N, C-alpha and C positions, 0 to 999 in steps of 0.2 A: 545484532542478530535478530532482535525483535522486529526491526524495520524490514529486514529481508524476509522474515517469516510473514509479516503482514502483507508485503507486496506479493509474495507467492500465493497467499490465500486469496487475495483480491484478484490476482491475474489468472488463477486456476480455471474459472469458468470460461475465460476467453479462448483457451486452447481446445475446449470441448467442441465436437462436431455440432453444427447447427444447420437448420434448414433455412431457406429463404423466407423473409417475412411476408405476411399476407399483404395484398395491395392496399388494404385499408390502413395498415400500420406504417407504411412507408412515409407518409407525410407527417406522422406524429413525431414530436421531439421528446425523447425520453431523457429524464434528468434524475440524477442521484445526488443527494446532499450528503456530504461527508465532513468529518472533523477529525483531526489528528490530536490524540492525547499523548503528549511527549513526556514520558516518565524518565527518559535518559538525558534530557536537556541537550539534544543534538543541535548542531549548527543550523542556522536558517538555510544555508546552501544545501545541506543534506536533505532537509525536509522539503525544500522546493524541488530538488531533483527527484525525490521519491514521488512527490505529488504529480510532477510532470509525466513521469513514467506511467503512473496509474491512469492519469487523464488520457494519455495517448492510447493506451491499451483499450480503455473503454470507448474511446472515440471511434476506434476501428469497428465496433459493433453497433455504433449509432447511439451511444449513451453519453450524455454530457455530465460532468461532475461539477456541482457548485460546492465550493469549499468554504466552510465556516472557518473563522480564525483558529489557529492552533492553540490548544490549552496546555500550558506547562503544568505538569503535576508534580507535587512534592513526593519524594520517596521517604520511607521510614528510616532507612539507613543511608548515610552519605557514602556512596560508593561509585566508583567509575565503572563504565561499561567494560566488559572483558575485552582484552586485546587478543589479536590472533595468536600472539606468542604465548599467551597464558592458557589457551585452550588445548587440552590434550585428548588424544583418542586412546581408548584401551587397546593394548597390543593383542594381536591374535596369537593364540597358543597352538 
């Protein structure tokens, strides 16, 4: 869930309307440096897939992402990420 939320927040500005860049900016290469802090200890495949999605979205607006290595963080309580089956929605009355 945290990865999905992070991707949504990172992709949100991409969907916003934008004007054409000035002629002086067209030749400039914009780069963002990013690093993932993995608190849930996700698989490398999941992290690579999420990184690819974000990189493609930003590439569409002319921004390249340089990725620092992923940092695995320790959590205070040993717990598994919630599964879809364990998430409940409040019922409507």
